[in-house]
C-alpha positions as CSV (number, residue, x, y, z in Angstrom):
1,M,0.0,0.0,0.0
2,V,1.2,3.5,-0.9
3,L,-0.2,6.7,0.6
4,L,0.6,9.9,-1.2
5,D,0.4,13.1,0.8
6,F,0.1,16.1,-1.5
7,H,0.9,19.1,0.7
8,A,2.5,22.5,0.7
9,T,4.9,24.1,3.2
10,W,2.7,27.2,3.6
11,C,-0.4,25.1,4.4
12,G,-1.4,25.0,8.1
13,P,-3.6,21.9,7.8
14,C,-0.8,20.2,6.0
15,R,1.6,20.9,8.8
16,A,-1.0,19.7,11.3
17,M,-1.0,16.3,9.5
18,V,2.8,15.7,10.0
19,P,2.4,14.2,13.5
20,V,-0.7,12.2,12.4
21,L,1.3,10.6,9.5
22,D,4.3,10.0,11.8
23,A,2.0,8.1,14.2
24,L,0.3,6.3,11.3
25,K,3.7,5.0,10.1
26,D,4.6,4.0,13.7
27,D,1.4,2.0,14.0
28,L,1.4,0.4,10.5
29,G,5.1,0.0,9.8
30,D,5.7,-1.6,6.4
31,R,2.0,-2.1,5.7
32,V,2.0,1.3,4.2
33,H,4.6,3.4,2.5
34,I,4.0,7.2,2.8
35,Y,5.3,9.6,0.3
36,K,5.1,13.4,0.8
37,I,4.7,15.4,-2.4
38,D,5.1,19.2,-2.2
39,V,2.7,20.5,-4.8
40,D,4.8,23.7,-5.3
41,E,7.9,21.6,-6.2
42,N,5.9,19.0,-8.2
43,T,3.2,21.0,-10.0
44,D,3.1,18.8,-13.0
45,L,2.5,15.7,-10.9
46,A,-0.2,17.5,-8.9
47,V,-2.0,18.5,-12.1
48,Q,-1.6,15.0,-13.6
49,M,-3.1,13.6,-10.4
50,K,-5.9,16.2,-10.5
51,V,-5.1,17.5,-7.0
52,M,-7.3,20.5,-6.4
53,G,-6.3,21.4,-2.9
54,V,-4.0,20.5,-0.1
55,P,-3.7,18.4,1.9
56,T,-4.9,15.6,-0.4
57,F,-4.3,12.0,0.3
58,V,-4.3,9.2,-2.4
59,L,-4.1,5.6,-1.5
60,F,-2.8,3.0,-4.0
61,R,-3.0,-0.8,-3.7
62,Q,-1.0,-2.8,-6.2
63,G,-0.5,0.3,-8.3
64,Q,-4.2,1.1,-8.5
65,E,-5.8,4.2,-6.9
66,V,-8.3,2.8,-4.4
67,W,-9.1,6.0,-2.3
68,R,-8.7,9.7,-2.4
69,Q,-9.6,12.4,0.2
70,P,-8.8,16.0,0.6
71,G,-8.5,17.7,4.0
72,V,-7.3,16.9,7.5
73,L,-7.9,13.4,8.7
74,T,-7.4,11.5,12.0
75,K,-4.9,8.7,12.3
76,E,-7.9,6.4,13.1
77,A,-9.7,7.4,9.9
78,L,-6.6,6.7,7.8
79,I,-6.1,3.3,9.5
80,N,-9.7,2.4,8.7
81,V,-9.3,3.3,5.1
82,I,-6.0,1.4,4.7
83,E,-7.4,-1.7,6.5
84,A,-10.5,-1.6,4.3
85,A,-8.4,-1.3,1.2
86,D,-6.1,-4.1,2.3
87,S,-8.8,-6.7,2.8
C-alpha cells in the first residue's frame, strides 16, 4: 500500500498532518509506504493527479488508486481506510 500526501509548506492543515502521519507510520510500519509530495515543487504531478487542494491523500493498492480524500484526517480514519483497502 502506498499513501501519497500532497501538501505545501505554507499550508497550516498540511503541517497539522505531520504528527498524524508519523503516528500512522509508527502504527502500521511496512504495511503502508507514505510519500510526501510538495505541490509547489511537483506542480506537473499534482496537475496530472488532479489534486485540487492541499492536503490531499491518495491511496494505492498494487498500483491502482483505491481511495482519495482532501482535508485533515485523523490517524484512526486513515487506518480504517488502509485496512479496508487491504482486505
